[in-house]
C-alpha positions in Angstrom: -0.3 56.6 132.7 2.2 59.4 133.3 0.4 61.9 131.2 -3.2 62.1 132.4 -5.7 64.8 131.6 -7.7 66.1 134.6 -10.7 64.3 133.2 -8.9 61.0 133.1 -7.4 61.6 136.6 -10.9 62.2 137.8 -12.3 59.0 136.3 -9.4 56.9 137.7 -9.5 58.4 141.2 -13.3 58.9 141.6 -12.6 62.6 142.6 -14.6 65.2 140.6 -12.7 67.7 138.5 -13.7 70.8 140.6 -12.5 69.0 143.7 -9.2 68.1 142.1 -8.7 71.8 141.4 -9.7 72.7 144.9 -7.1 70.3 146.4 -4.5 71.9 144.1 -5.6 75.4 145.3 -5.2 74.5 149.0 -1.9 72.6 148.5 -3.3 69.1 149.1 -2.3 68.1 145.6 0.9 69.4 143.9 0.2 71.5 140.8 0.9 69.4 137.7 3.1 70.4 134.8 1.3 71.8 131.8 1.4 70.7 128.3 2.6 73.1 125.6 -1.1 73.9 125.0 -1.5 74.8 128.7 -3.4 71.7 129.8 -2.7 70.2 133.2 -0.9 66.9 132.9 -1.0 64.6 135.9 1.2 61.6 136.7 1.0 58.5 138.9 1.9 60.4 142.0 -1.1 62.7 141.6 -3.4 59.6 141.2 -1.9 58.0 144.3 -2.3 61.1 146.3 -5.9 61.6 145.2 -6.8 58.0 146.0 -5.2 58.6 149.5 -7.3 61.7 150.0 -10.5 60.2 148.7 -10.1 57.1 150.9 -9.4 59.3 153.9 -12.4 61.4 153.2 -14.6 58.3 152.8 -13.4 57.4 156.3 -14.4 60.8 157.6 -11.0 62.4 158.1 -10.8 66.1 157.7 -8.4 67.8 155.4 -6.1 69.0 158.1 -5.8 65.4 159.4 -5.2 64.1 155.9 -2.6 66.8 155.3 -0.8 65.7 158.5 -1.0 62.0 157.5 0.4 62.9 154.0 3.2 64.7 155.6 3.9 61.7 157.8 3.8 59.4 154.8 6.7 61.4 153.3 8.9 60.3 156.2 8.6 56.5 156.3 11.3 56.0 159.0 9.4 58.2 161.5 7.3 56.7 164.3 3.7 56.2 163.5 2.5 57.5 166.9 1.1 60.6 165.3 -0.8 58.7 162.6 -2.2 56.4 165.3 -3.3 59.4 167.4 -5.1 60.9 164.4 -6.8 57.6 163.6 -7.9 57.1 167.2 -9.3 60.6 167.4 -11.3 59.9 164.2 -12.5 56.6 165.6 -13.8 58.4 168.8 -15.6 60.9 166.6 -17.2 58.1 164.6 -18.2 56.4 167.8 -19.8 59.6 169.1 -21.7 60.1 165.8 -22.9 56.4 165.9 -24.1 56.9 169.5 -26.0 60.0 168.4 -27.6 58.2 165.5 -28.6 55.3 167.8 -30.3 57.8 170.1 -32.1 59.4 167.1 -33.1 55.9 165.8 -34.5 54.9 169.3 -36.5 58.1 169.5 -37.9 57.6 166.0 -38.8 54.0 166.8 -40.5 55.2 170.0 -42.5 57.9 168.1 -43.6 55.5 165.4 -44.6 52.8 167.8 -46.7 55.2 169.8 -48.5 56.4 166.7 -52.2 55.5 166.9 -52.7 56.1 163.2 -55.6 58.4 164.0 -56.0 62.1 163.0 -53.2 64.6 162.8 -54.5 66.4 165.9 -53.7 63.3 168.0 -50.5 62.3 166.0 -47.8 61.3 168.4 -45.1 62.0 165.7 -46.3 65.6 165.4 -46.7 66.0 169.1 -43.2 64.7 169.8 -41.7 66.9 167.2 -43.5 69.9 168.6 -42.4 69.3 172.2 -38.9 67.9 172.9 -39.9 67.2 176.5 -41.9 64.2 175.1 -38.7 62.6 173.9 -37.1 59.8 176.0 -33.5 60.8 175.2 -31.4 63.8 174.5 -30.7 63.2 170.8 -30.0 66.8 169.8 -26.4 66.2 169.1 -25.2 69.3 170.8 -27.9 71.5 169.4 -29.9 73.5 171.9 -33.6 73.5 171.3 -35.7 76.3 172.5 -38.9 75.2 174.3 -40.3 78.7 174.1 -42.9 79.3 171.4 
């Protein structure tokens, strides 16, 4: 497995070929050696790094945080305080997003429960979407909605 094509690396890592090339272009993944025919040839280190990045992305980490975590992983004797700080910041961000989604869920439930299944002119869903003041919670997630026409 020390001489992988980009297609095989993609299949083994679950990362699409254009994304692999992108990670190379921004320095997240070392450029691989090339075969005599000019094809990229990847090794186990590339696969391990891609799996690390993919797992981090699945957990919502941004590329800057993943770059910092990769840098830390190259220094195994260093304190993990920075890694912990990055993970705690990500956890707080996830908790904020969950709270926002819970507010959206509550508002959608409220809209659906108040729907009388009559005509569109009296539809509570349409009315609520048309006038944010009818909402019970601020669920805009930082977006400012204009109440002007």
